[in-house]
C-alpha positions in Angstrom: 264.0 17.6 236.9 264.3 17.5 241.1 266.7 20.4 240.9 264.1 22.5 242.8 264.4 20.2 245.5 268.0 19.3 245.9 268.2 15.6 244.7 268.9 13.9 241.5 266.5 13.2 238.6 267.0 9.7 237.2 266.2 9.0 233.8 266.3 5.3 232.9 266.8 4.4 229.1 264.3 2.0 227.3 264.9 0.8 223.9 261.4 0.4 222.0 260.8 -3.0 220.9 264.1 -4.5 222.8 262.2 -7.1 224.5 258.7 -9.1 224.0 257.4 -7.0 227.0 255.6 -3.9 225.7 257.8 -0.8 226.1 254.9 1.0 228.1 255.1 -1.7 230.5 258.6 -1.0 231.1 258.2 2.6 231.4 255.6 2.2 234.0 257.7 0.1 236.1 260.7 2.4 235.8 258.6 5.4 236.8 256.9 3.3 239.9 260.5 2.7 240.8 261.4 6.1 241.1 262.1 7.3 237.6 261.7 11.0 236.9 261.8 11.0 233.3 262.3 8.6 230.4 264.6 8.2 227.4 263.0 6.2 225.1 265.4 4.8 222.1 264.9 4.4 218.7 266.5 1.5 217.2 269.1 2.3 214.3 271.5 -0.2 212.6 274.8 1.9 213.1 274.6 3.3 216.6 277.6 4.8 216.7 277.6 6.5 220.1 276.5 3.4 221.9 278.7 0.6 223.4 278.0 -3.3 223.1 275.0 -3.6 225.5 272.9 -0.7 223.7 274.2 -1.9 220.4 272.9 -5.5 221.3 269.4 -3.8 222.5 269.1 -1.9 218.9 269.9 -5.2 217.1 267.2 -7.0 219.1 264.7 -4.5 218.4 265.4 -4.4 214.6 265.4 -8.3 214.5 261.6 -7.8 216.2 260.7 -5.5 213.4 260.8 -2.1 215.4 260.8 0.8 213.0 261.1 4.7 213.7 257.3 4.8 213.2 256.7 1.8 215.3 258.7 3.6 218.1 256.8 6.6 218.0 253.5 4.4 218.3 255.4 3.1 221.2 256.2 6.3 222.7 252.5 7.1 222.6 251.5 4.1 224.2 254.3 4.9 227.2 252.6 8.5 227.2 249.2 6.7 227.9 251.0 5.0 231.1 253.4 7.7 232.8 253.1 11.4 233.4 257.0 12.1 233.2 259.3 13.9 230.6 259.9 11.6 227.7 263.0 12.2 225.8 263.4 10.2 222.2 266.8 9.4 221.7 267.9 8.5 218.3 270.2 8.8 215.3 269.9 11.6 212.6 269.7 9.3 209.4 265.8 8.0 210.0 264.8 11.6 211.2 266.3 12.8 207.8 264.7 10.3 205.8 261.5 10.9 207.4 261.6 14.5 207.4 262.6 16.8 210.1 259.3 18.7 210.5 257.1 15.6 210.2 259.4 13.5 212.5 259.1 16.3 215.3 255.5 16.7 214.6 255.0 12.8 215.1 256.9 13.1 218.4 255.1 15.7 219.8 251.8 14.2 218.9 252.7 11.1 220.6 253.5 13.0 223.9 257.2 13.5 223.5 258.9 16.4 225.3 262.7 16.5 223.7 265.0 14.6 221.0 268.4 13.3 221.8 270.2 12.9 218.7 273.9 12.0 219.5 275.4 12.2 215.9 274.0 15.8 215.2 277.1 18.5 215.6 276.0 21.8 217.1 276.8 23.5 213.7 274.7 21.3 211.8 271.6 21.5 214.2 269.5 24.5 213.0 267.1 22.8 210.8 266.2 20.1 213.4 266.2 22.7 216.2 264.0 25.0 214.2 261.4 21.8 213.8 261.5 21.1 217.2 260.7 24.5 218.1 257.8 24.6 215.7 256.3 21.2 217.4 257.3 22.1 221.1 260.1 20.0 221.6 263.6 20.6 223.2 266.8 19.6 221.2 269.1 18.4 223.8 273.0 19.0 223.2 275.9 16.8 224.2 279.0 18.2 226.0 282.0 15.7 226.5 285.2 15.9 228.5 286.9 17.0 224.8 284.4 19.9 224.5 286.7 23.3 224.2 285.8 26.2 226.3 284.3 28.2 223.6 282.2 25.3 222.5 281.0 24.7 225.9 279.9 28.2 226.2 278.2 28.3 222.8 276.3 25.1 223.8 275.5 26.3 227.2 273.9 29.5 225.5 271.6 27.5 223.4 270.9 24.7 225.7 267.2 23.7 226.0 265.6 21.3 228.4 268.9 19.8 229.8 272.4 19.3 228.6 273.5 15.9 228.1 277.0 15.7 229.9 278.8 12.6 228.6 280.7 11.5 231.5 283.5 9.5 229.7 285.1 9.9 226.3 284.1 7.0 224.1 280.6 5.0 223.8 277.9 4.3 226.4 278.5 1.4 228.7 278.3 0.6 232.4 281.8 1.4 234.3 283.2 0.7 237.7 283.9 4.4 238.5 283.1 7.8 237.0 285.9 9.7 235.0 288.1 11.5 237.4 287.9 15.0 235.3 284.0 14.6 235.6 283.8 17.0 238.4 285.8 19.6 236.8 283.5 19.3 233.6 280.3 19.9 235.5 282.0 23.0 237.2 282.9 24.4 234.0 279.6 23.7 232.5 277.5 25.0 235.3 279.6 28.1 235.0 278.1 28.9 231.3 274.5 27.6 231.7 271.7 27.7 234.0 270.0 24.7 231.8 269.8 21.7 234.2 272.6 19.2 233.6 272.1 15.6 233.3 274.9 13.2 233.2 275.2 9.9 231.0 277.5 7.1 229.7 278.9 5.1 232.2 276.3 5.7 235.2 275.4 2.3 236.6 275.9 2.2 240.2 274.2 3.5 243.4 277.6 5.2 244.4 277.5 6.9 241.0 274.2 8.7 241.3 275.2 9.3 245.1 278.2 11.2 243.8 276.2 13.2 241.3 274.0 14.9 244.3 274.7 18.5 244.2 277.0 18.4 241.2 274.3 17.5 238.3 270.8 17.8 238.2 270.0 14.4 236.6 271.6 11.0 235.6 270.4 8.5 232.4 271.3 4.9 233.1 271.0 2.8 230.2 273.6 -0.2 229.8 273.3 -1.4 233.4 269.5 -1.7 233.1 269.4 -3.4 230.0 272.1 -6.1 231.1 269.8 -6.7 234.2 266.8 -7.0 232.5 268.1 -9.0 229.9 269.7 -11.8 232.7 266.5 -11.8 234.6 263.9 -14.1 235.0 261.5 -11.4 235.3 262.6 -8.3 233.4 260.2 -5.8 234.7 260.9 -6.6 238.6 264.7 -6.4 237.7 264.3 -3.1 236.2 261.9 -1.8 239.0 264.5 -3.1 241.6 267.4 -1.5 240.1 266.2 1.7 239.6 264.6 1.7 242.9 268.0 1.3 244.4 269.6 4.1 242.6 266.6 6.1 243.6 267.4 5.4 247.2 271.1 6.3 247.0 270.4 9.4 245.1 267.7 10.5 248.1 270.1 9.2 250.8 272.7 11.3 249.7 270.6 14.4 249.2 268.9 14.0 252.7 273.0 13.6 254.0 273.8 16.8 251.9 271.0 18.9 253.4 272.0 17.5 257.0 275.5 18.7 256.3 274.6 22.4 255.1 
């Protein structure tokens, strides 16, 4: 997190096995461009929280033969290349099939720092939360524009690592503008937790990350990054250039904010 320095942490998303390029090479390019952490996707056949772009990446990874166990191996390879926080993003079904305790142990052994499980309700998170705790992992909670004040407080009290703040109601995907009510949601969330707040779902442009400086602690970008990599002659260069542009925008906004204070 970059909260202590007043600027914004960038956490780009990488789907394990999405492209022929090794995940570790993509990860290294993203960190070199200014990524402060990474969200590593574990492909699943029914990614209900994801929009068309990430669904397409899921399907491509599955067609290439990627599995949860292979994704953990990819995570270990990423850890050999980068020294930033790594959050493993995957759905609940593969975790249950593997066994929560064994999954968490494998994720920790591979160098993971946190789990993000978008289809796991707070009320049903106890078993996995306990397993994460036994193996040194944070279980990242979600809040959304539809989260009630009571639930927001409950999530704020239990939050570990960071709170994943969903910028819009709906699925992942690049959008032209951030939701108009996001500022209110961030203020309400900040009032009930000291845990860093990271915004995702729809964060895709330099002006998005610039706006988030001073309002959130981090931003996750996924769909826009995937789109650029898929359409580029050199996906690594495209990924690096895109994240570097976001980094410049965040740092410039932070500097402007510091001069104005």
